[in-house]
N, C-alpha and C positions, 0 to 999 in steps of 0.2 A: 426401927430405922422408916424414916415417912418416904418415901422417893413422887418425884416433880415427873414428868414424862416433857417432855421436850423433844417435838424432829426425833423421834423413836430411840431417844439416849437417854434410860433413867441417870440421875442425876442426882444426890444427894442431899436434901431440901435442911432438915436439922435432925440433928443423929446428939441421940441425949447415950451418952459414955459413962452413967450409975455414976459419977460420981458426983456430982448436980451441975458440972457445965456445960454448956450446948452447947451445940457447933451449928452453924448457917452456912448457907449454899456459898461457894466465892463470890457471884455477881452479890447475892443480897450483901453480903461485908463490905464489899467495896462500895454498893453504893448506900450502907448505912453509913458508912464515913465517908461520903459525900453532904451527903444528910447533916451529919455532924459541925462538915468546914462551910454547911451552905452555900452550896453546889447543887442545882437543881440538874436534875437530868430530863430526856424521854428519848423515845426512838430517837432516831434517825429523820423529821422531818420534809428534810431538803429530797430524801430518796422519796418517801413513799409519794412528796407531792410531783415528781418526779414521773412516776409508777400509776399516777391517777387517784390515787387512794388517799385524798383531802382530809376524809375524813375520819381513818385514821392518826392524824393527830392529835396528838393532844395537847394543854398546856405547861409551860415549865414547870413543873414541882417537884417533889418525895414519892409520886406518886409508885411504889417497888411493883405493883401489881399489875398496873395499867400498862408497865413497860415491859413485865413478862409477857404478859397478852398479847402484845403487840407481835414482840419478839417470837414470840408459837406463830402467829400469823401468818408474819410478812416474809419472806425470807429476804433477807437486805444481801444485796456486795458489801464483804464482808471488811477490802481493803478499803473502802470508803469512811470506815466505823460507822456503825451503827445505831450505838448508844453517842447521845450527846451530854455537853457538858457545860453547864454556866453557870457564872459567880450568881446570887441573888440578886444583887446588890446592880448587876451588868444586862438583866432581864427586865427589857420595855414593850412597849404595850401595840398592843398596830399601828398607832393613831403614831406613836413616837418615836418607829419603826418604817412610814413611809413617810414622816416629818426630812426624817436621816434622809434615808433614800434617794429623797426626789434632789437633797438639798448636795450632797453627794454626786449623782447624776448632772445634776447643772452646773457644777460646780469642773465637773474633768469632760463635761461632752463637748462636740464639735459648736460652732456657732450656729451652723443651720438647725439642728435638734434642739435647741435653746426653748422653743419655744411648746415645742412639742412634749418635751419632761416638766416644763413647768405648767401640764393642763390637761395632760392624762390622768390614769385613773389608776386606783391603787389597784387594780390587779394585773393593767397596763405594766407599772413600774414591780412591781415581782414578779414578774414574768423575762425584764431586762433584768433585776436583779436577785435572781429567789434563794442562791447562796449562802448572801446576805441578810436577807428575810430569815431562812427559816435553820442556817448555820449556828451553832457556840462557837464556846470560844472555847473548848478540846473534846475532844473524845475517844472511847473506845470501841475498840475492835474486836471483838466479844464473837467467836467462833461456833458456832450451835452444831457444827456438828463432831466435836470433841467433845471431851473431860475434862471434869477438876479443872486444875489450874491451868489445862493445854487449850482453855475455852478463851482464854487470855490469851491474845496470839500479836498484841504490842505493844510493847514500854515505852513507851513516846508517846504518852500521851497532854505532855503539858502539864500535868497534877502536881508535878512534884516542890509548888512554892505551897500546898496545901495537905499533902501527904503522902508515905513511900509508897507508891500503888507494889511496885516490886518485894518489897517492907513487906508487906501485906499479902502478898500471893505466895511466896515463898514460907512465912510463916502457919497460912490458913493448909500450905501441901503437906508441910512439916505435919501440923495435927491431924491436919485426913493420913495420910500415912501408920500416924500412929496406933488408930481407931480401926484403921483395916487391919493392922498386924496386933493388933490388943492389948495393944499396951498403953494404952490408954483406958 
């Protein structure tokens, strides 16, 4: 059995149960399902920005290894959702996001701020609207101090229209228990 270490907890990464079937760890299983459904992911960019760790923010994508490295290096506040998810059709460039933020700010501000939002720089807009700039449409609360299925600490991800997260987690846990008990 191959074991990956993260935050002092050993988590099985790949289990070969000797009948030709390979079992991935639960996080990778969920992320592969995201990829299959064209849902890009990354570590919580808003929280990284909020803690001055902008250099750790990676673009939206399907890079499981980059996500795992960030989860290993940075201690996220799990209730904020430490894995953000966005459908690839909803990903915008920096220029598109700034244009959208500026338009939204100007449409909803008091008249005395209109000129400021019309002329301010990108960094000022991001500073005023960081969640709108950095966050995705969905999030997963992944608890690094637990093990196995217990790492997934929230089922209300909004991903139901793409796949059944509860079913994936439950099926994974059952397969893992069968492996542990020698039944597979």
